[in-house]
C-alpha positions as CSV (number, residue, x, y, z in Angstrom):
1,M,0.0,0.0,0.0
2,T,1.2,3.5,-0.8
3,S,-1.0,5.7,1.4
4,A,0.2,7.5,4.6
5,S,-1.8,5.0,6.8
6,P,-2.1,1.3,5.9
7,F,-5.9,1.8,6.5
8,D,-6.4,4.7,4.1
9,D,-7.0,2.5,1.1
10,F,-9.8,0.7,2.9
11,R,-11.3,4.0,4.1
12,N,-11.3,5.2,0.5
13,L,-13.4,2.2,-0.6
14,F,-16.2,3.4,1.7
15,A,-16.7,6.4,-0.6
16,H,-17.2,4.1,-3.6
17,L,-19.4,1.3,-2.3
18,P,-21.5,0.0,-5.2
19,E,-25.2,-0.3,-4.9
20,G,-27.3,-3.4,-5.6
21,D,-29.6,-3.6,-8.6
22,V,-32.9,-2.4,-7.2
23,A,-34.7,-3.0,-10.5
24,Q,-33.9,-6.7,-10.2
25,A,-35.3,-6.8,-6.7
26,G,-38.4,-5.2,-8.0
27,K,-38.8,-7.9,-10.6
28,V,-38.8,-10.5,-7.9
29,W,-41.5,-8.6,-6.0
30,S,-43.5,-8.6,-9.2
31,L,-43.1,-12.3,-9.6
32,F,-44.4,-12.9,-6.1
33,A,-47.3,-10.5,-6.8
34,K,-48.3,-12.6,-9.8
35,A,-47.8,-16.0,-8.1
36,D,-50.8,-18.2,-7.2
37,K,-50.8,-17.4,-3.5
38,P,-52.1,-14.8,-1.0
39,K,-50.2,-11.5,-1.0
40,G,-47.2,-11.6,1.3
41,S,-48.0,-15.2,2.4
42,L,-44.4,-16.3,2.2
43,G,-43.1,-13.7,4.7
44,R,-39.4,-13.2,4.7
45,I,-38.8,-15.8,2.0
46,E,-39.9,-13.0,-0.4
47,D,-37.5,-10.6,1.2
48,I,-34.7,-13.0,0.9
49,A,-35.3,-13.7,-2.8
50,A,-35.5,-9.9,-3.5
51,W,-32.3,-9.3,-1.6
52,L,-30.6,-12.0,-3.5
53,A,-31.7,-10.6,-6.8
54,R,-30.6,-7.2,-5.8
55,W,-27.0,-8.3,-5.2
56,T,-26.6,-11.0,-7.8
57,G,-28.3,-8.9,-10.5
58,R,-30.5,-11.8,-11.5
59,A,-34.2,-12.0,-11.4
60,P,-35.5,-14.5,-10.7
61,P,-32.4,-15.1,-8.6
62,T,-30.2,-18.2,-8.7
63,V,-27.4,-19.5,-6.6
64,L,-24.9,-21.2,-8.8
65,K,-21.6,-21.1,-6.9
66,P,-22.2,-20.7,-3.1
67,L,-19.1,-20.7,-0.9
68,V,-18.5,-21.0,2.8
69,A,-15.3,-19.4,4.1
70,I,-14.0,-20.0,7.6
71,F,-11.3,-17.8,9.0
72,A,-9.3,-19.2,12.0
73,G,-7.1,-17.2,14.3
74,N,-5.5,-17.5,17.8
75,H,-5.4,-14.9,20.5
76,G,-2.8,-14.0,23.1
77,V,-5.6,-13.1,25.6
78,V,-6.1,-16.8,26.2
79,A,-3.3,-16.4,28.7
80,Q,-5.8,-14.5,30.9
81,G,-7.8,-17.7,31.5
82,V,-10.9,-16.6,29.5
83,S,-11.7,-20.0,27.8
84,P,-12.0,-23.5,29.1
85,R,-10.3,-24.7,25.9
86,P,-6.6,-24.6,25.2
87,M,-5.3,-22.6,22.3
88,E,-4.4,-25.8,20.4
89,A,-8.1,-26.5,20.0
90,T,-8.3,-23.9,17.2
91,A,-5.9,-25.9,15.0
92,Q,-7.7,-29.2,15.9
93,R,-11.0,-27.7,14.7
94,V,-9.3,-26.6,11.5
95,E,-7.9,-30.1,10.9
96,L,-11.3,-31.6,11.6
97,C,-12.8,-29.3,8.9
98,A,-10.0,-30.3,6.5
99,A,-10.7,-34.0,7.1
100,G,-14.4,-33.6,6.4
101,G,-15.6,-34.5,9.9
102,A,-16.9,-31.2,11.2
103,A,-20.6,-30.1,11.3
104,I,-20.0,-27.6,8.6
105,N,-18.7,-30.3,6.2
106,Q,-22.1,-32.1,6.5
107,I,-24.0,-28.9,5.9
108,C,-22.0,-28.1,2.8
109,V,-22.7,-31.6,1.5
110,A,-26.4,-31.3,2.3
111,H,-26.7,-27.9,0.5
112,D,-24.1,-28.3,-2.2
113,L,-21.8,-25.5,-0.8
114,G,-18.1,-25.0,-1.5
115,L,-15.8,-24.7,1.5
116,K,-12.6,-22.9,2.2
117,V,-10.8,-22.8,5.6
118,F,-8.1,-20.2,6.2
119,D,-5.4,-20.9,8.9
120,L,-4.3,-17.3,9.8
121,A,-0.9,-18.0,11.4
122,L,-2.3,-20.2,14.2
123,H,1.2,-20.8,15.4
124,L,1.6,-17.0,16.0
125,P,-1.2,-15.8,18.3
126,T,-2.0,-12.1,18.4
127,A,-0.7,-10.0,21.4
128,D,-2.7,-10.1,24.6
129,I,-5.1,-7.1,24.4
130,T,-4.7,-6.4,28.1
131,V,-1.1,-5.6,27.6
132,E,-0.7,-4.2,24.1
133,P,-2.5,-3.9,20.7
134,A,-3.5,-7.2,19.2
135,L,-1.9,-6.3,15.8
136,D,0.2,-3.4,14.4
137,E,-1.3,-1.3,11.6
138,R,0.5,-3.0,8.8
139,G,-0.2,-6.5,10.1
140,C,-3.9,-5.7,10.5
141,A,-4.2,-4.1,7.0
142,A,-2.3,-7.0,5.4
143,T,-4.7,-9.5,7.0
144,M,-7.7,-7.5,5.8
145,A,-6.1,-7.6,2.3
146,F,-5.7,-11.3,2.6
147,G,-9.3,-11.7,3.6
148,M,-10.3,-9.8,0.4
149,E,-8.7,-12.6,-1.6
150,A,-11.1,-15.2,-0.2
151,I,-13.6,-14.5,-3.1
152,A,-11.0,-15.4,-5.7
153,G,-12.4,-18.0,-8.0
154,G,-15.8,-16.5,-7.8
155,T,-19.0,-17.0,-5.8
156,D,-22.5,-15.7,-5.9
157,L,-23.4,-16.4,-2.3
158,F,-20.6,-15.9,0.3
159,C,-21.1,-17.4,3.7
160,I,-18.6,-16.2,6.3
161,G,-17.7,-17.8,9.6
162,D,-14.9,-18.0,12.2
163,L,-12.8,-20.3,14.5
164,G,-10.7,-19.2,17.4
165,V,-10.3,-20.1,21.0
166,A,-11.3,-17.0,23.1
167,N,-12.7,-15.1,20.2
168,T,-16.0,-14.4,22.0
169,T,-13.9,-12.4,24.5
170,I,-12.5,-10.5,21.6
171,A,-16.0,-10.0,20.1
172,A,-17.2,-8.7,23.4
173,A,-14.3,-6.2,23.5
174,L,-14.9,-5.0,20.0
175,S,-18.6,-4.6,20.7
176,A,-18.1,-2.6,23.9
177,A,-15.6,-0.4,22.1
178,L,-17.9,0.3,19.2
179,F,-21.2,0.6,21.0
180,G,-20.4,1.3,24.6
181,G,-20.9,-0.6,27.9
182,K,-18.7,-2.7,30.1
183,G,-17.4,-6.2,29.7
184,A,-20.2,-7.6,31.8
185,D,-22.7,-6.2,29.2
186,W,-21.2,-8.2,26.4
187,V,-19.5,-11.4,27.6
188,G,-21.1,-14.8,27.9
189,P,-20.3,-18.5,28.3
190,G,-18.6,-18.9,24.9
191,S,-17.4,-22.5,24.7
192,G,-18.5,-23.4,28.2
193,A,-17.2,-20.7,30.7
194,D,-18.6,-21.0,34.2
195,A,-19.7,-18.0,36.2
196,A,-16.3,-17.4,37.6
197,M,-14.7,-17.5,34.2
198,Q,-17.4,-15.2,32.7
199,A,-16.6,-12.7,35.5
200,R,-12.9,-12.9,34.5
201,K,-13.8,-12.4,30.8
202,A,-15.7,-9.2,31.8
203,E,-12.8,-8.0,33.8
204,V,-10.3,-8.7,31.0
205,V,-12.5,-6.7,28.5
206,D,-12.7,-3.8,31.0
207,R,-8.9,-3.8,31.3
208,A,-8.4,-3.8,27.6
209,L,-10.9,-1.0,27.1
210,A,-9.1,1.1,29.7
211,L,-5.7,0.4,28.2
212,H,-6.7,1.3,24.6
213,G,-9.4,3.9,25.5
214,D,-7.7,6.9,24.0
215,H,-7.5,5.3,20.6
216,L,-11.0,3.8,20.2
217,H,-12.6,6.6,18.2
218,D,-11.5,5.1,14.9
219,P,-13.1,1.7,13.9
220,F,-9.9,0.5,12.3
221,E,-8.0,1.3,15.4
222,V,-10.6,-0.7,17.4
223,L,-10.1,-3.6,15.0
224,R,-6.3,-3.7,15.2
225,R,-6.0,-3.0,18.9
226,L,-8.8,-5.3,20.2
227,G,-9.4,-7.7,17.3
228,G,-7.5,-10.5,15.8
229,R,-6.5,-12.0,12.5
230,E,-9.8,-13.7,11.8
231,F,-11.7,-10.5,12.6
232,A,-9.5,-8.5,10.2
233,A,-9.7,-11.1,7.5
234,I,-13.5,-11.2,7.8
235,A,-13.8,-7.4,7.6
236,G,-11.7,-7.5,4.4
237,A,-13.7,-10.4,3.0
238,I,-17.0,-8.6,3.6
239,L,-15.7,-5.4,2.0
240,A,-14.3,-7.3,-1.1
241,A,-17.7,-8.9,-1.5
242,R,-19.4,-5.5,-1.5
243,M,-17.1,-4.2,-4.1
244,E,-18.0,-7.2,-6.4
245,K,-21.7,-7.0,-5.4
246,I,-21.8,-10.5,-3.9
247,P,-24.5,-11.2,-1.3
248,V,-23.1,-12.3,2.1
249,L,-24.4,-14.4,4.9
250,L,-22.7,-13.7,8.3
251,D,-22.4,-16.3,11.0
252,G,-22.3,-15.8,14.8
253,F,-21.0,-13.4,17.4
254,A,-17.3,-13.1,16.3
255,T,-18.2,-12.8,12.6
256,S,-20.9,-10.2,13.5
257,A,-18.4,-8.2,15.6
258,A,-16.0,-8.0,12.6
259,A,-18.8,-6.8,10.5
260,A,-19.7,-4.2,13.1
261,V,-16.3,-2.6,12.5
262,L,-17.4,-1.8,8.9
263,Y,-20.8,-0.7,10.1
264,S,-19.2,1.8,12.5
265,A,-17.2,3.2,9.6
266,N,-20.2,3.4,7.3
267,P,-23.6,1.8,8.1
268,A,-24.3,1.2,4.4
269,A,-21.3,-1.1,4.2
270,L,-23.4,-4.1,5.3
271,D,-26.3,-3.5,2.9
272,H,-25.3,-6.6,0.9
273,C,-25.2,-8.8,4.1
274,M,-27.8,-10.8,6.0
275,F,-27.1,-12.2,9.5
276,S,-27.7,-15.9,9.4
277,H,-28.8,-16.5,13.0
278,V,-28.8,-15.3,16.5
279,S,-26.6,-17.5,18.7
280,T,-27.1,-18.3,22.4
281,E,-24.2,-16.0,23.3
282,P,-26.0,-13.0,25.0
283,G,-23.7,-10.4,23.4
284,H,-24.7,-11.6,20.0
285,A,-28.4,-10.7,20.4
286,R,-27.4,-7.3,21.8
287,L,-25.0,-6.6,18.9
288,L,-27.6,-7.6,16.3
289,A,-30.0,-5.1,17.9
290,K,-27.3,-2.3,17.7
291,L,-26.8,-3.2,14.0
292,G,-30.6,-3.1,13.3
293,A,-30.3,-6.7,12.0
294,R,-33.0,-9.3,11.8
295,P,-31.3,-12.8,11.9
296,L,-32.8,-15.4,9.6
297,L,-32.6,-18.3,12.1
298,G,-32.9,-18.8,15.8
299,L,-32.0,-22.5,16.4
300,G,-30.1,-22.2,19.7
301,I,-26.8,-22.7,17.8
302,D,-23.5,-21.5,19.4
303,H,-21.1,-23.6,17.5
304,G,-19.1,-21.2,15.3
305,E,-17.4,-22.7,12.3
306,A,-20.0,-21.0,9.9
307,V,-22.7,-23.6,10.9
308,G,-25.4,-20.9,11.1
309,A,-24.3,-19.3,7.8
310,G,-24.3,-22.7,6.0
311,L,-27.8,-23.6,7.3
312,A,-29.0,-20.2,6.2
313,A,-27.5,-20.7,2.7
314,G,-29.9,-23.6,2.3
315,L,-32.8,-21.3,3.1
316,V,-31.5,-18.7,0.6
317,K,-31.2,-21.3,-2.1
318,T,-34.8,-22.4,-1.3
319,A,-36.0,-18.8,-1.5
320,A,-34.4,-18.5,-5.0
321,Q,-36.1,-21.7,-6.2
322,I,-39.5,-20.6,-4.9
323,S,-39.3,-17.3,-6.6
324,S,-38.4,-18.8,-9.9
325,G,-40.6,-21.9,-9.8
326,M,-44.0,-20.8,-8.5
327,A,-46.8,-20.9,-11.0
328,A,-48.6,-17.6,-11.8
329,A,-52.1,-17.2,-10.7
330,V,-54.8,-18.0,-13.3
331,K,-56.7,-14.9,-14.3
């Protein structure tokens, strides 16, 4: 990058965010109006199909090359005892996905979805956010740029998820920095933290907010100081999808927190996104409310690994089929 700040190139993109094809969305609404059914009877299925048409530019919409991308990172804050799982569990989950034995693998088979899993230097965890910034500016910007490359090869429905021990603590810190509140307002059980560990998570978030407080007016500084590699890569991937007008399904709390960084820079930056589900992590529901988001599913899932996004992709594909296959009403 040649700009004064490594983040300036990303900031400049916010002034040139492409809009979706509203005319194609209108054609879908017209198809539903002509279909042999009561007006509005399919509820949000109609909204989903119109959103898909708007961002794929096809009416009726089709999903020809859906892709699930999982970004995995490790966090130095694990040293503060915020997770019942060891840091090595991140790599184990990545290996399970690569071997085809994870839940997301089965979802991809069931719904005919492609899958990419990105190991973001798991051997090199980010710095402990209670001691210093998670990443330096150049490292954070480079990881965002890496995330932008995830759409290489093409996709027309991009499902984004995450893996990372302690990343619900990171998501809580990001959410608090972006939208206010204390650690206790945002933390939850994550992968099984008991009450004592949740209290420790809240205290860790508060310490991080206090340490970095003078620098949290800029969303990109929030990302690099309190985030992690998977968060930076997800932010870059979402932004790249917008520039290519690709519809995006976002997974759980950590993925949503990465998206919230972009929202804080420009609320219109997430117009091409839908939030796949609301997890059982209490901070996730609060964050979705701050973003004005209506999740597609509420199945009590708190698994990570893009499981919610993959399941929602099946719903999106079904909405596309309904919009194209329903018979018109007989006059």
